[in-house]
C-alpha positions in Angstrom: 34.8 8.6 -41.7 34.6 8.0 -38.0 31.1 7.5 -36.7 29.7 10.5 -34.9 29.8 10.1 -31.1 26.8 10.8 -28.9 24.6 9.5 -26.2 22.5 6.4 -27.1 19.5 4.9 -25.4 16.5 6.5 -23.9 16.3 10.3 -23.7 16.4 11.8 -20.2 13.1 12.3 -18.4 11.7 15.8 -18.2 11.2 17.3 -14.8 7.4 17.2 -15.4 7.6 13.4 -16.1 9.8 12.9 -13.0 7.2 14.7 -10.9 4.4 12.5 -12.4 6.4 9.3 -11.5 7.0 10.6 -8.0 3.2 11.1 -7.6 2.4 7.7 -9.1 4.8 6.1 -6.6 3.3 8.1 -3.7 -0.2 7.0 -4.5 0.7 3.4 -4.9 2.6 3.4 -1.6 -0.3 5.1 0.2 -2.8 2.5 -1.2 -0.5 -0.3 0.0 0.1 1.3 3.4 -3.7 1.7 4.0 -4.5 -1.8 2.7 -1.8 -3.8 4.5 0.2 -1.5 6.8 3.7 0.0 6.4 5.6 -2.9 7.8 4.1 -5.4 5.3 4.8 -3.2 2.3 8.0 -3.6 0.3 9.7 -1.5 -2.3 9.1 -4.3 -4.8 5.3 -4.1 -4.2 5.3 -0.3 -4.6 7.3 -0.6 -7.9 5.1 -3.4 -9.2 2.0 -1.3 -8.6 3.5 1.5 -10.7 5.1 -0.7 -13.3 8.7 0.1 -12.4 11.5 -1.8 -10.5 12.2 -1.4 -6.8 15.6 0.1 -7.8 13.8 2.9 -9.6 11.6 3.5 -6.5 14.7 3.9 -4.4 16.1 6.2 -7.0 13.3 8.6 -6.2 12.9 8.0 -2.5 15.3 6.9 0.2 12.7 4.9 2.3 9.3 3.5 1.7 7.8 5.9 4.2 9.2 8.9 2.3 7.4 7.7 -0.9 4.3 9.6 0.3 6.0 13.0 0.5 4.5 14.3 -2.8 1.0 13.9 -1.3 2.0 16.1 1.6 4.2 18.9 0.2 1.9 20.3 -2.4 -0.5 21.7 0.2 2.3 23.6 1.8 3.2 25.1 -1.5 -0.3 26.3 -2.0 -0.2 28.0 1.4 3.1 29.7 0.8 1.8 30.9 -2.6 -1.3 32.3 -0.9 0.9 34.1 1.7 2.9 35.8 -1.0 -0.3 37.0 -2.7 -1.9 38.2 0.6 -2.2 42.0 0.0 -1.5 44.5 2.9 -4.9 45.6 4.3 -6.7 42.5 2.9 -8.6 40.5 5.5 -7.0 37.2 6.4 -10.2 35.2 5.8 -10.6 36.8 2.4 -7.0 36.1 1.4 -7.3 32.5 2.5 -10.6 31.7 0.9 -9.9 28.0 0.9 -13.5 27.2 -0.1 -12.9 28.8 -3.4 -9.4 27.5 -3.8 -10.5 24.0 -3.0 -12.9 24.1 -6.0 -10.1 25.4 -8.2 -6.8 23.8 -7.0 -6.2 20.1 -6.3 -3.3 20.9 -4.1 -5.5 21.6 -1.1 -4.5 18.8 1.4 -1.9 17.7 -1.1 -4.0 16.3 -3.9 -7.3 15.7 -2.1 -8.8 14.1 -5.2 -6.9 11.0 -4.0 -9.5 9.8 -1.5 -7.1 8.1 0.9 -4.9 11.1 1.8 -7.0 11.5 5.0 -6.2 7.9 5.8 -2.5 8.7 5.4 -2.8 11.4 8.0 -4.6 9.0 10.3 -1.8 6.5 9.9 0.7 9.0 11.3 -0.9 8.3 14.7 0.4 4.7 14.7 3.3 4.6 12.2 6.4 6.4 13.6 8.1 6.4 10.2 5.1 8.2 8.5 4.8 10.5 11.5 8.4 11.6 11.0 7.8 12.3 7.3 4.6 14.2 8.2 6.4 16.4 10.7 9.4 17.0 8.5 7.1 18.2 5.7 5.8 21.0 8.0 9.3 21.7 9.4 10.6 22.3 5.8 7.5 24.4 4.9 8.0 26.9 7.7 10.9 28.8 6.3 9.0 29.3 3.0 6.0 30.7 5.0 8.4 33.1 6.9 10.0 34.3 3.7 6.6 35.0 2.2 5.4 36.9 5.2 8.7 38.9 5.3 8.3 39.9 1.7 4.7 40.9 2.3 5.7 43.1 5.2 8.8 44.5 3.6 11.0 43.0 6.3 14.5 41.4 6.1 14.4 37.6 5.5 16.0 37.0 8.9 13.6 39.2 10.8 12.2 37.3 13.9 8.6 38.6 13.6 7.6 36.8 10.4 9.4 33.7 11.6 7.2 33.6 14.7 4.1 34.3 12.7 5.1 31.5 10.2 5.5 29.1 13.1 2.1 29.9 14.4 0.5 29.5 11.0 2.4 26.3 10.4 1.3 24.7 13.8 -2.3 25.8 13.2 -2.4 24.3 9.7 -1.0 20.9 10.9 -3.5 20.8 13.8 -6.3 21.6 11.4 -5.5 18.9 8.9 -5.1 16.3 11.7 -8.3 17.4 13.3 -10.1 17.1 10.0 -8.6 13.7 9.1 -9.3 12.1 12.5 -12.8 13.4 12.7 -13.6 12.6 9.0 -13.0 9.0 9.8 -16.0 9.0 12.0 -18.4 9.7 9.1 -18.0 7.4 6.2 -21.1 8.9 4.5 -19.3 12.2 3.6 -18.7 12.6 -0.1 -15.5 14.0 -1.6 -16.9 17.5 -2.3 -18.3 17.9 1.2 -15.1 16.6 2.8 -13.1 19.1 0.8 -15.4 22.0 1.8 -15.1 20.9 5.4 -11.3 20.8 5.2 -11.3 24.3 3.7 -13.5 25.6 6.5 -11.2 24.0 9.1 -8.1 25.4 7.5 -9.4 29.0 7.4 -10.6 28.7 11.0 -7.1 27.6 12.1 -5.4 30.5 10.4 -7.7 33.1 11.7 -7.5 31.7 15.2 -3.7 31.8 15.0 -3.7 35.3 13.7 -6.0 36.5 16.4 -3.8 35.2 19.2 -5.0 34.0 22.7 -8.6 34.8 23.7 
């Protein structure tokens, strides 16, 4: 009887495990960027820190700068989710109670439990490759914000009004995160819980300011 044919070797990775590996790579890359700079960091070093080959690193990310994307995209997902849950008639500052969400959800500022995420945002000032990844993250998040706002208002997905509001919220959020990261660097005494609460306050201020419009 002929031997039964079938796939041999390791079973394919689950999506959950792939996401875990991406996050492990992101954290290793960030640690190396902070410690020695982007230019001095190689794919081999990133892979070694995670226990994988450089080839595997490049299988997940096209460039070393893009390795940090998982640390940046989760926060945008949290905002889009909150926009979808924002009930008509509900006050904006109540819907975006980031202080409460910060205590419950590690996605605020893209996994803020990782202490050097603020350092990553500060690096975007001097590292053009990281700056491009940072800005691209917000550029890609904006359509998701617009769709969530359109759904909330019962408007067509291509309506201009939620697109404009999404652009305002998006710019406000980026400015808030950068403001927080750059100013947090001035106070090394701040503990993680206080820093997270400060970020939550700055984010909510940014959104309410954008919603209120010019003074």
